[in-house]
Structures are given as C-alpha cells and as structure tokens.
N, C-alpha and C positions, 0 to 999 in steps of 0.2 A: 394215108400218110398225114393228112391234115388232122385227123382225129388223134393219131399217135402224137403228133407234135403238140397239140393242145393239151395233152396229158403229161408228156415227158418234160416239156419246157417249164410248166409250173412246178413239177416235182423237183427239177434241178434248182430252180430259184428258191423253193422252200428249203431244200437241203443247205444251199449256200447261205441263206439268210439265218438259219438256225445255227450254223457254224459261227457266223459273225456275232450272233446274239450271245452264244456261249463265251466267245472271246471278250466281248464287251462286259458281260456279266462277271466273268472271272476278274477282269481288270477293276471293275467297280468293287468287287468283294475285297480285293487287295487294298484299293483306295479307302474303302470304308474302315478296314482294319487299321490302316495308317492314321486315318482321321480319328478313329476311336482312341488310338494310342496318343495322338496329339492332344485330344481333349482330356485324356487321363493325365498326361504330363502337365497340361495347363492347370487342371484342377489341383494336382499335387503342388505345383509351383505357387498357385494362388493361396493354398492353405499355408505353405511355408512363408509366403510373403505377408500374409495376414498376421501370422504369429510373430514374425520379426518386426513388423510395423507396430503391433500392439505392445511388444516388449520395449520397443523404442519409446512409445508414448508413456509407458510406465516409468521408464528411466528418466524421461524428461520431467514427469511429475515429481519423482523422487529427488531430482536435482533442484527443483524448486524448493523442496523442504531443506535440502543441503544448503542452498543459498541463504535461507532464513537463518540457519545457525552460523554460517560463515560471516553474515553481516552483523549478527547480534550476539554471538557466543551462545553458551548453553542457556536457552530461554526457559521460563517457568512453565508449569503444567497447564495453567489456564490459557496462556497465549498460544501454546502448541495446540491445545484443543480447539481454540477458535480458528487457527490457521487451517487445520485438517478439516474442520467443519465447513470452512469456506470453499474447500476443494470440491465438496459434494461428490464423494467417491462413487456413490451408487449411480448417479446420473452421468458423470463425466469419465469415470475410470472403472467401468464394470469389470468385475473379476478380482478387484483388490479386496483382500480379506481384512487387512489392517495395516496402518502405518505407525511406526514406532521409532524409538531412539535407544541405542545401546551405548553405555558409557564405559570407557576404558578405566579400570580400577586396578592399579598395582596392589600387591598384598599389603604394602606399607600404608596405603590409604583406605584400606577396607573399613576400618572402624569409623573413621571420619566420614566416609561416604554413607555408611548405614545411618549414622547420626543425622547427617544432612537430609537424607530422604525422609527420615521420620519427622524431622522438623518441617519438612515441606508438605506434610499432610498425609503420610502413609505410616500410621503408628506401629503397625506390626511388620514393617518392612525388614526382610532379611535376604541374604544372597543364598539361593538354592541351586543345586544341592549343597548341603553343608559340607565343610571340610577345608583343610588348608591346601591352597594351591599358590603357585608363583604369581599368577595374574588372574583377574576376573574381568568379565564383560557382561554385567547384569543389564537387563532391560529396565529402563527408568521411566519411559513414557510410551503409551500405546493407545491409539485411537482408531476405530471405536473400541471401547473396553468391553470385550465379550470373552467368555472363557475364563477359567480360574486355574489353569495349570501351567503348561510349559511356557506360555508367553506372558504370564502375569508378571508385574513388576518384581524384580529381584531374581528372576530366572537367569542363571549364568549361561549365556549362549556359548561362551568360550569353552565350556566343559563338554559341549556336544561336538564330536569330530567333524560331522557334516557341516554344521554351521560355522565352526571355527575355520575350516578350510576356505570357505567363501570369504569370511571376514579377513583372513590373512591375505588372500589375493587382492581384495579391494584395498586394504591398507597399503600393500607394497606397490600396487600399480597406480593408485589414486583414481582408478576407474570403477565403474559398477561391476559387481560380481554376483553371480547367481549360484545358490547352493545346490547340492544334490537333493535327492528325494527325501522329504521330511514329513513328519506327521504334525499337523497344526493343532492348536489347543481347541479349535472349534469342533474338531472331529473326535467326539467322546463316545460315539457308538462303536459297535463291534466290527463294522465294515467301513473303516475310514477311507477317505479319498485322498490320494497322495497330493502333496503340495511342494512348494519350493519358496525360497526367500531371496530377495534382491537386496544387496547391501551397497551403500556408498559411504566413504570415509569422511569423518569430520576432523580436520587438523587445527592446530593452534593458530589463531588469527595472527597475521603479520609475519609468519615464519615461512621460509622458502622450503619447497618440497621437490628438489631437483633430483634426488636419488633415493634409493630404498632406505638407506640408513637414516636420512633426514625424515622420511615419511614415518618410519617406525618410532623415531624419537619424538615426533610432534603429534602423534595420533591422540585424539581426545575422545573418539567414539565413532559410532556409525548411525546413520539413519537407514531404516529398512522398510520394505513393504513385503507382506506375506501374501501368497496366492494359493488357491487350489486349482490345479490344472483343469479340472472338470469345469469350474466356474469361468476360467479364462476362455476355454473353447466354446462354452455355451454363449458367452458374450460376443464371440467372433461370428458364430453361425446362427445361433438360435435353433433352427431346424437343421439337422445334419443333411448334407447333400445326398439326394436319393441315389441308391445304387453303389455307394462307396462306403468304406469303413476306414476310420482313421485311428491311429494309435501313436502316442508320443512316449519315447523311452529316454531315460537319462543315460547318456553315454552313446557309444557307437555299436554296442552289442545288445540287441533287443533280448529281453528276458522278462519273466514275470516279476522278478525282484526289482527290475529297473523301470517298470511300467509307471508312467506318470498319468497317462490318460488313455482310455480305450472306449470307443463308441460301442453301442449295443451290437452293431453289426460286427465290430472287430472282436467282441467277446464270443461270438458264435463261430465255432470252427468247423461246422458241418457243411456250410454252403461253399461250393468250390469257387475259387477266385478266378475271374476272367483275366485280370491283369493285376500284378503286384509290383510295387517299387518302394524304395526307401529314399528319403531326402535327408541329408545330414546338415544340421544347423549348428552354428556356433553363437550362443546367446550369452553375451557378456562373459566370455571366457569359458563357458560350459558347453560341452558337446551334447546335442540332443539328436535323436533319430526320429524322423517323422515317417511312419509306415502307412501305406494306403493300399487297399485291395478294392477291386471293382468286380461286381457280379453281373449276371445277365441283365439285371434291372438297369445297370448303367447304360448298356447298349440301347435298351428301350427308351431310356430317358432322353437320349439324343434325338429320338423321333425320326431316325433315318430309315426309310423304306426303299432306298434307291435300288438295292439288289432285286427286291421283289418287283419293283416297278420296271426295271430293265428286263428282267426275265419275262414278265407278263407282256411288256410292250414289245420286246424282241420277238416273242412267239406270235404276238398279234401281228407285228409288222411282217414277220415271215409269212404268216398266213395271208396277210393282206397283199404282200408282194406276189405270192403265188396266185392269189386271186386276181391281182392286178395283171399279172402276166396272162392269166387265162382270159381276163377281160380284154387285154390288149389284142390277144389273138382273136377274141370273139367280138370285140367292138371298141372303137376309139372313144365313143361317147361315154360308155360306162367307165373307161379308164380315167377320163378327165374328172368325172364326178368323184371317183375313188381317191385320186391324187389330192383334190381339194380337202376332202375329209381328213386325210392323213396329215396334211400341213397344219390344219386346225388343232388336231390332237397333239402334234409335236410342240406347238406354241404353248398350249396349256401345260404340258409336261415341264417345259422350261420355266414357266412362272412358278410352278410348285417347287422346283429346285431352288429358285431364287428366294422364295419365302422361307425355306429351311435355313439358308445362309444368313438371312436377316435376323434370326432369333438369337440375340445375345444382348446382355444388359450393358456391357461396356461400350464406350464410344469408339467404334472401329472404323478406321479410314485406310484405304489403299491408295497410295500416291504413285503417280507415274514418274519416270525419270526426268520429266520437265518440271516437277514440283507442283503439278496440279492434281487434284483428287480424281481418281478413276471410279471409286465406289465408296459410298458412305452408308453405314447402316442406319435404320430409322431412329436409333437411340439419340441421334443428334438433336432431334426435336426436344427431348427431355432435358438434355444437357445445355443447349444453347438457345432454345426457343425458335430456331430457324428450321424450316422443313428441308428435306434432302434436296428438293428442286432449287430452293433459294440458295443453298450452299453451293451446289454445282454451278449456279449461274454467277456466283461472285467472281470478279476478275482476280482478286487476291484473297482467297479464302482464309489462309493462315493469318495474314496480317490483320484482317478484319476482326478475327476472334481473339487473338492474343492481346493482353493488356499492353499498352505502349511502353510502360516501364519494364516489362519482362522480355520484350522482343530481343534485346541485346544478348540475353542469356540463352534464349531458345534458338536464335539464328545459327550459331555454330553447330549445334546438334542436328538441326535440319539439313545443313550442308553435308554433314557426315552421312545422313541418310541418302541424300542424292548421289553421294560418291560410292554407295554400296557398303558403307561401314555401319556397324551397330553403334548407335549413339547411346550416351548415358541416359538413364532414367531422369526425368526432370519433373519439378513441381512448379507450376506457374498459374497465373490468374487468367481466366477466360471472361471476356465481356459478353454477357448474354444480350439477346435482342432487346429486352426491356431496360438495359443499362446496368443491371445488377451484376455482381462479380461472383465467379465460381472458381474454386481452386481445383486443379486437375493434376493427377500424377500420371505421366505418360511414358510408355516404353516404346522403343524403336526397333524394328526387325526388318532387315533387307529381304526382298523377294527375288528369287531366280526361277527361270524356266527349266524345262527338263534338260536342256543342254548346259545349264549352269550360268547362263547369261543373266546379268542384272536387268530386271524389268521394272523395278520400283521398290517401295518399302511400305511396311504396314505400321501404323501407330495404334496403340490401345490405351485408352484413357479411363481413369477412375475418379469419381468425385471424392475429394478429401477436404471439403469445406469445413465439416464439423470438427475434424481433427485439428485443422488450423485454428479454429476458434478456441478449442481447448488449450492449445499451445499458447495462444495470445493471452488467455485468461491466467494461465500459470505465470507468464512473464509479468503481467500486471500485478499479481499478488506479491511477486518477489521484488519488483522494482518501482512500484507506485504506491503512494499513500492512498489508503482505502477511503478516507473521508473526502479529500479534495481532488483526487485523481492526478495530483502532481507527482513528479519524480520524488522518490524518497532519498535518504542519505546515500545509499549504495549507488543508485543511478547518478546522483548528483556528483559523487566523486569521479565516476567515469567521465561525465560530461566536462567537469572541470579540468581533468587531465587532458582530454581532447582539445579543449579550448587553449590550454597552455601550449600544447604541441602546435596547434594551428597558429597561435600567436608568434611562435618562433619561426615557423615555416613561411608565413605570410608577412613577417616583419611588421606586425601591428601590436597594439596593446589590448589588454582585456581588463575587466574589473569584476570584483567579487563584492556583492552587496549583502550585508547581514541585516535582516529586518525583524524587529521585535515589536509586537503590538503593545501599546501602553495600557496599563490597568486591565489586562484581559482577565486576570484572576478575579478581580472585583466583579466584572460582568458575569462570570460563571457563578460566583457565590450569590449574587443578588437576583439575576434573571434566570439562572438555571443553565445546565450544561447543554440543553437542546438549543438554546439561543446562542451559546458559545460556538457550538458546532456549525450552526447556520452562518454565523459571522465569519468563521474560518473559510467556509465555502465561498462566501461573497468576496472575501479578501483574495482568495486564490484566483477567482475570475478576474478581478480588477487588476491584479498584478500581471496575469497572463496577457491582458489586453493592453498593458502599458509598455511592453518591451517589444523589441524588433523580432521578426521571424528569425529563428536560428539561435536566439538567446534562450537560456534555461531558467525556469522558475521552479523551485523545489520547496517542499516543506520538510524541515529537519527536526521539529520538536512540537510541543503543544501549541505555542503561538509564535513560533520562530520560522521565518522563511528566508531563503537564500536565492539571489538572482545572479547569474553569471552572464556578463555582457562580453561580446566579442566584436572584432573588427573595428576597434577604436583607433584613433590616430596614433602613429608611432611616437610623436612628441608627447612627453608626459603631461605638459601643461594643457595641451589641446585635448588629450584623452580625459583629463580631469574635468575640463569644461563640459565635454560631451556627457560624461557620467553624471555630473551635477545636474544637467538639464533633465536627464531621465529620472534622477532621484527626486527632483522637485516635482516632476509630473506625478511620480508615485505618491509622494506626500499629499499632493492635492487630491488625487483620486481616492486615496484611503481615508482622507479626512471628510469626505462627503457623507451625508446621512445614509444609514442602512435601514431597510425595512425588515425587521426580524419577526415575521408572523404577527403583524399588527402592532409591533413595538418599534418606535423610531429610536435609533441609537446612533450616536456619533463616536467615532474612535479615531485615535491617532497612532502614529508609529514612530519608532526611533530607528534610524538607519546608520550603519557603520559601513564604510567603503574602503577598499584597498585596491590600487591599480597595479597590474603586473604585466611583465613582458617576458614571454618564453617560460622556461622552467628554472629560472634563477632562484625561486623561492618554492619550498615544498608546499603541498596542499595543506598540511597541518598548520604551517606557519601562516599561510594566507587566512585560514579560518581564525587563528588567534588574533591577527591584526584587525580583521573586520569586526571581531567580537569586542576588542578593546575600543575601536572607534564607535561601535554602537553604544557601549556603556558611557562613552564621552557624550554622546547625544542625549542619553538619559540625564546625565549630570547638568546639561544645559537647559533642562526643563522639558525634555521630551518633544515630540512632534518636530524633530530636527534631523539633519543629516550631518555626519562628521566624517572626514577623510582621515585615514590612518596617518599618523606622523610618528617617526621614531621617538619623538619626545614623549609619546604616550607610554613607552616602556619605562621611561623615567618616572612618569606619573604613577605607574603601578608600584614602583619601588617606593615612591614617596608615600603612597597610600599605606604600604606595609609599615613604613616608619611611623606614620601617623597613628596606626593602631597600637604599636608598641608604646608611643608616647601617651596615648589615651589610657592605656592600662597603668602606666606609671602615675599619671595624674590622679587616677582613682585611688591608688595606694597612698599617694602623698596628699590627698584631699586638696587639689589645686583648682577647685571649682568655686566660683562666687556668683552671687545673684545681683542682677540689676533690676530696677523696678521702673515700669512705665505706668503713668497715672491713667485711671479710668474716670472720666469726668461726666457729670450729669448736668444737662441744661447749660453747659459751657461755663458754669461758675461755682461748681461744687465737686471736689474730689471725694469719691465714695470708696475707692479702692485702687489696687494696682495689680498688674500682671508681673509675676516673677519670671525673669528671663536669665537663663544660665550663661555664664562666660567661663572660658578655660584660661587660667593664668599660666601661660607657658613661660618657662624660665628664660627662653631665648627670644621667642616671637612676640611676647607680651600677651595682651588679651586676644583670644581667638573667639569670634562669634559662633553661635550654635550652628549656623548654616554650613560650616566647614567640617563639623565632626558629628553632628547628630545622626545623619544618615548612616555613617560608618558604625556608630554605636548601635543603631537599630539592627544592622546586618550582623554584627558580631555578638549581640546579646548584652553588650556593656551598658545598654540603656537602662537595664534593671538597677544596677548599682548607682548610676548617675541619677536616675529618678528618685531612689531612696534618699540620696544625699540632698537633692533639691528640696524634697518634701520636708526633711528634717530642718534644713536652713529656714524654709518659709515658716514652719510652725514655731521655730525658735524666735523668728522676727516678730510674728504675731504676739507671742508672749511678751516680748520687750515693749512693743507698741501699746499693749494693753495698760502699761504703767504710765504712759505719756498721754495726758488729756487731749492734746492736739492731734494725736495719731490713733487713739483708741478706737475710733469709729471705722477705721479702714479695714477692708477685707483684702485678702491676697488670692489671686487666681494662679493656680499651678497647672501646667500642662502635664497630662498623663498619657503615655504612649499606649498603643493597643497591646503591646507585649506585656507591659506592666499590669494592665487591667485584667489580663487573662491569667495572671498568677493565682493559684488556688487560695493563698493566704493574703490576698490583697486587702480585703476588708480589715482583717485582724491587724495587719501591719500598719495601715493608716491610722486606725484607732489607737494603736500602741504608741505611735509617734506623737499624736495629739496629746495623749495622756502624759507621756514622758516629758514633753516640752512645755506643758502647762498652757497650751493654746486653747482658744475658744473654737469649738467645731463650727459654729455658725459664721465665723469669720473666714473659714477656709472654703474656697471655691475650686473644684476640679474641672479643668477644661479637657473635654474628650474630642477626638477627631472622628469623622464619620467612618473611618476604617475600623474602629472598634466594633461597629454595629453589624459587620458582615458575617460574623461567625457566632453561633450559640447565643442568640439574643436573650433567651430565657435566663441564662447565667448572668448576663450583663444586667438585666432588670433586677435580679435578685441581689446582686452586689450593690447596685445603686440605691435600692430601697433600704438595704441595711445601713448604709452610710448616711442616707438622708434622714433616717429615723434618729440619728445622733446629731443632726443639725448641719451636716455637710451639704453644700449646694453644688449643682452641676450646670455647666455651660457647654453647649455643642459648638465646638470651634470650627472655623472655616466652612460654615454652613453654606450649601449651594454648589459646592464644587465636586461633591461625591455622588453617591447613589442612594441617599437616605429615602426610605419609604415613608409616606405620611402616616402609615400605621405605626411606625416607630415613634413618631412625635406624640402620638396619642397614648401609647403604652409606656414609654420611658418616663421615669420620674425626673424630668428635666426642669430647670428653672429659667434657662436663658438660651437664646440663639445668638450666635456671633456672625455678623456679615463679614465675609472674607474681603481682605484688602484688594483683591483683584477686581471686585465689582466696584468698590469705592473709588479706585484710582481713575477710572474713565466714566464715572457716573454722570458727569456733565456733558460728555461728548458722545457716549455710546447709548442709544435708546434701549438696547437689550440689557445692558448693565443696570440702567435706571429701573426698568421693569422688574428685573430680578430683585433689586433692593426693595422696591415697593411690595413685591410678593412675599418676601421673607418677613417684612414687618406685619403684613396682613395675616400670615400664617401664625406668627407669634401671638398676635392679638386673638386669633381664633382659638388657639390652644392655651390661652391665658399664660403665656410665657413672656419673659422679658427679652429685650433685644438690644444689642450693642454693636456698633460699627468700629472696625479696626482700620488703621491706615488713613485716618482723617488728617489731611495735611493743609487744607485751605478752608477759609471761612465759607467759601461758596459751597464746598462739599458739605460742611456742617449744616448750613442753612437748608440745603436740599433735603438732607436726611431729617432735619427737624420738621419740615413741611410734610415729609412722608410719614412721620409718626415715630421716628427714632430719636430719642433724647439722651442717649448715653454714647460717649465717644472715647476712642483711644487712638493716639497718633501724634505725629510731630507738631501738629498745630498747637498742642498744649505742652508736650515735653517729650524728649527722646528718652530711651532707657538710661537710668542713672544709678550709680552705686548708692547704697543705703543712706549714707550721710548726705549726699547731694540730693537724694529724693526727699529726705526729711526737710531740708532747707527749702526745696521747691514747694512742698506742701504748705509750709508756714507762710512763705511769701505769697503764694497763690491765694491762701485764705485771707491774708491781709488785703490783697488787691481786690478781692471779690467779696468783701464782708457784707453779708446780707443784713437787712434791717429786721432784727428779731425773727430770723428765718426759722420756721418750725421744721421738724423732721418729717418731710413729706413722703408721699408714696414713692417718688423716684429714688430717694435716698434709701428707703427701706428695701426697695426692690434691688438696688445695686448691692447693698450690703448682703442681702440674702442670695445674691446671684441672679435676681430677677430685675434687670434694668429695663425700664419701659421708655 
C-alpha cells in the first residue's frame, strides 16, 4: 500500500500540475497575442504620430516663409534665396525637396508679369504650358534650384488639376493645403517616386480675410514646399522598424495608383501578414491612409519567450512537484532542499520577466491612484539624469522634474489622470539633474484591473527638444533682426499694440522713441560696412541695457531703432519727465566711445519721442509723430532728443511752403551774395568768402542756414550753386578793374552734390571764361563730405581745375572723417579750421590741441591754413602763436553786401596802411588759396 501510494500520489500531482501548466500557458498565449496587438497598434500609432508631427513641423516652417511675405510683400529673388538658405533645409527639415513661391496672375496681367520677371533676371522667362487661359499661377521663385522641368520658373501650377485643387483649398480656407500625388521635377528617371506639395496662401497686406469672397479677391500667390514621400519617411525612421511594412496612400481607398510610399517589405506580397491594419490621417485637409503589416519577424523582435518559458517551467514544475511529492513521501529532508531550489528558480524567472518589461526607449511611468509612481522604466536615467531608485525616493517626483513655469499647465491634466480620465497630450519642459532643460511630449492613459476598477494611469514621454529648437529658430528668422538679434518691425508692431492695450487697461501712459544714428552713412563709407555692422550691434546692446525690463528695443532700418516704453505715469507731464530721463540716459550711453576692432569711434544719435495713452492714436500715426520729432532733433544739431508737438505738423507744412518759395526764388533770381573778409596778420585783406542770401519778398533777407539743407535734400542746390558761382566770377571781373580791389580772391562754397556732377569742370571753366574772371582769384571751398565717395574722380576734377589756376580749400576741417592719405593725394591749397574749434579754443584744451594739430598738418603737407569764426583778439593771438596767421570772423567784419564790403576794404586799408609793404608770402598764399 505504501509503495502504491508513493507511485499514485506523485502521478496525480503530475497530472494536476500539467493541467494547471496548460491553463497558464494558454492564458499566456492569449496575453502574448494581446500584447503583440498592443505593440502593433502602438507602432502604427507612433508612425501616424510621427507623420502628423513632421507635417506640422513642415507647415510651421512654411508659415515662417509666409510671414516673411506678409511682413514685406513680394520680396526679390536674392532675399528669398538668403532666407531659405538660412533655414538649412537639409539639417533642420529633412525630407523637404524645395521651397518656392507661386504668383497669382490674371490673364490681363500676363504680359506685364512676364516683362517684370525678365527684368528681374530671367531673360527667357515664359509661362508654360503656352496657351490662353482665364488665370495663371506660375512659379516665380524656387530654392534650392534643381531640376529643369515642371517646377522651373514659369511653370503654370494652376494648369495642373491636382496642384490647382490644393491651391484653391488653401486660398479659400486661408490654411495650409496638401496636394494629391504628383510627380516632382527631381524625378526624371523612369521609376519616379511619388510626391506631394503643401501650399499656404499669400494675401494682399492690410486687407481683411473674413470670408471666402474676400480671400479670393485678395489672393496674391502661394508659398509652397514640395516633398517626396520616400524622403519624408526616410527622415522619420532611417531604418524601417524590423518585422513591419508601411505604406502610405493618397485617399481612403488604397490602390497602386494612390500609393505615395511603400517600404520594401510592403512591396513584397509573398510573405503572409501576421497582423494588418490601416490608420486614416487628415493632413492639412487631405485624407491619407497609413497601412501597416506585421510578419513573424515582428513577434521575434519583441523578444517574448514567455510561452516557452511557461511551458518549460510548468512541465519542470510538474515534474518537480511530482518529485517533491515522492520526496515528501520518501523524506522530509529532501523535500525541504527541493523547495528551496524551486523558490530560487521562480525568483530568477520573475527578474527575467521584469527585464523584458523594461526594454522601451520612451520614458514610461505607471502612477498609482495616490499620484505616486509605482514603476519607472530605466530610460528615466537618459531623460532626467536621475536613477530609478532616486526617482522612487523623491517625496514629490512630478513637481521636482517639471519646470516651475509649466506646472500650472500640467497640473490639471495630472488631476484628470488621477480621476481616471484620459488627459490631453502635453508638451512641457523637464529640469534634468544637471540643471539643463529637456522638452517632453507626454501622453496619458488610465489603467484598470480585470474588474474594470481604476488602479492608476500610465504616462509615456518623448524627447522633442530638437523640434522645439527648430521652431524657435524659425520664429527668430521671422520676427528678429539677424544682425542685432533685436525684434524687427513685424514684432515691434505687435509689441506696440500690446503696450497700447496695456496702457488703456492699466490706466498708464507709454512712449515711443525713434532713434537715428548721426552720420552713420559716413562711417560705412569711410571705415567699411563691417565696422558699421559692429557699431549697430554695440548700439543694440547699449540700448537694451538702458531700458527697463518689459520695454521693447527694436531695429526697424539700417541705422534706425525704436524703443517702446510702458508703465509711465498717467499724468502727461510726469510721463514726459520719466521719458526724458530715459532718453538722456540713452544719449549719454550712445555717445561713449566704441571699440570697433581696434578702431576707436564716437557716435551720437537723434531721438524723437511721442507719449501715448491707450489706443487713441493709431500705430502709424505714432510712428509719424516720433519720426517728425526725430528730424526736429536733427535740425537742432543732432545728439539731441525732441518730443512731438502738434506744432511740428505746422512745421512740415511750412517746410513744403519753403520749398515752393525756394523754387520761385531760383526762377526769379532772388539770391544775392554777401562777402566776409579774409585777413592776413590782422592788417591785410587778401580775399573774401562769398555767402549767399535769399531776398524774400515778404520775409526780407533769409540766411543760408534756413534753406541750404532743404536745397541739398531737394537737389535745388545745383541751380543755386551755379547762380552763386556766376555772381562771384562776375564780381571778380568787376574788381579786376578797381586797383584797390584787384588783388582780392573770392572763396565759393561748393556742395558735394555739385562736385559730383559729370560736367562740373567744364561748367566752372565756362563761367570763368564767360564772366572774364581770373581763375587764380577763384577759390573753391569743399567740405569733407565730398571725399567719402569716388575719391579718384574728385582728384581728377580738382587737378583739371587747378591746372587752370583755380585753388582749393578744405572747409570745416576736423569735424568729419578725412583720412591723412587724402591730404597727401588731393591737390589742396588750404585747410580751414572750423568755427566750432575756434569758439572754445581758450577754454577747452581739446579744441586747442585740435587747432594746433591742424596747423601742424598743414605745415607738414605744405598747405595754407585759415581759421573761421574768430571773434576776439585773444582767439587771434592764440592762433598766431600756434602758427595760423589768416583769419575770418566778426573780429574784423561781418558778412556785408558788395558795396558795404568795398567800403570796408578801403577803410581797413587806410587804417592799416603798411610802410612800403611788399607782397609777402602770406599775401600770395592767401590769394592763391594757401594762407599760412
């Protein structure tokens, strides 16, 4: 009986154990199939998500291009090429074939459009295919420019039904639209790969687009990006996931004619599919079907051997239990040893199962209903820098990792997860252990047990840091100045509108400051554009450092900047005082010396300011007001700040009236010359400077300071200059007949615009000949601004006139940017010390040093020197000690009409009659323009 029991009992245990093993094995087989399906669905969903995310990235990129046209209108080809080049399509937007522009051309504008494109640098440009149509939509720009057929400039995309359908949807909706399957120009082989095109509409700037009719009426074109689906998928995966085949079809009915993409596995129809499914996508209004098949290789890729393990373990356990039973019957000691061995094997089996569960690249976390993590996969170390143990030990794991500024957005979705609801997918920043930031895209899924009870939720996170960087780069290209990194005009307008709204809501004032750098063009022309760009970057930094946090500094033009100030006092007077303090600070900061790659440079700025409250004034009007105030600062001598006053509008009108009066004065010859003596050694008049006056019928004599700048801007200076030269030469001819006046020379100011006239030399010589004047008695005074452009031409003209006896003086020397090499090469006779140095020569050591330096330079280059603006004997004596013996200024006489000047010369000669004075070096030099 004992022997029978020792055999039957183990057999019964073995049979029962095998039944249990089969039950567990069958359950695991079903669970594995379910997990296989879950993994398949996840892979399919991941593929769909990647496609949708990539298409969203492409659309964002294309919207950046659209914003460029919205802000600037239809831009030229070079600027478009630079913009697309800056996007770095290959690195940042893999899969993009080309980016281009399609222009809307009604039939009535076809001829003018073709002419414009040919003038723009495409000589053989035509709209293809040829033929008369009601409307056209030719491609006008495309980067990079590859391929020579369907996407070349001039190809009429409107003539292609597939492209036209997408363009109509984009135009009528105002949103992005994707075309059906097309063949791109890059596919010139016999086996082309299908592609598609994404379009975004360009509407007329400033027009409303509230309905389809308005959008159709205001359409100006489209920006587009073309893709090959094969390249897009390759950029998403690189290597196709093992064991699965993917195919993308245009539309909801898969067919060979609708195939956009098919992996190699998808093209092989001999391998039976383990699982098949379709995912339907809507991409910018276009239906796509994503089809995926899984083969047996997909099962092996999961690496799950649970069924075999259960079968083997179950059979082994069954045998062990049978043996255990036998051992229990046969001996307690052997049973204890066997039980220990079985426990050890079970623990090892559990660890193997856990290792399989940990194999995923996403950051997977299972949360309990109390909001604490129950399980975290090892990927957390890669994502956050923390180990699993460190994360599990944190008292508040979620709050530790999520960026403080993003907690308010994440908390509601987290609460939804705790309530058993599926939260919305979120994108937020994660703070890593080393303090760096990581962008995560996280999805939320509730977890239930077999009875359907909520037991927690699962989150799955992906790293999207690189995508965020690309989005930020696109935003910077669209809204920030590439040189200074300051907001551009488009972003400035948004900030200004926000400031105006905040001003109304918070009941405070704001201010708009328009800042223009003084003489910036001269810097560019003399030191080079690289120094100019460096100065602009320095100015941008100094401006940004001078305003309060929350204020806006923007660059709106070459050397133009705008500052928007907010949170000023409600009282207009107090707000003005606050703004003035900031403006004075800016003037001081911008006036400090700049280091431009080894070159020291000082610059100033002119500032115009207007104060606003709420939205009572439009943004355009605020800009006009600040611009007017800025020009008022220019008129006040630059390096100044001026607030807008309604009277400035009146000034603009008066300026227009002044221009009309100036033109009438030229026609009626209402200009006369006054003469100011040029004296040598204080007792001999060697010549005079001719100074123009305008004889106004109502206002009387108007000095040149009130109209010369306007004449320069309008070009009227050319006619005024000719009239002055003719009057001066005629006066020289008359003085030549008077013994007491015959020795005098006349200095005539010549503007830079006059000197650049091609026939300047011929016209001067013709006037001298026509009026009968001596050329050696005519001195032409040039300003340093003449020397900043085409110096070789200036030297040639001066040499031609000097060969005929005409002499030259460099006026206002020391206030510009003259190079010493100019002094050596130019055929000059004289340097003129500017009155600004003479005025404070006794009080300002710097002015005194500058005057001495100019005299020393003149002596080094064998040039004469004369000082203007001499008003006191002390100034004259200082200049004489410094080596300057020729003077002009109120100390001797003010500018006089010709009769008064002649009387002054005679009385001066009588009062300073020298004893048998010979004609010395000073007199000869002054007469020839070389005053020493």
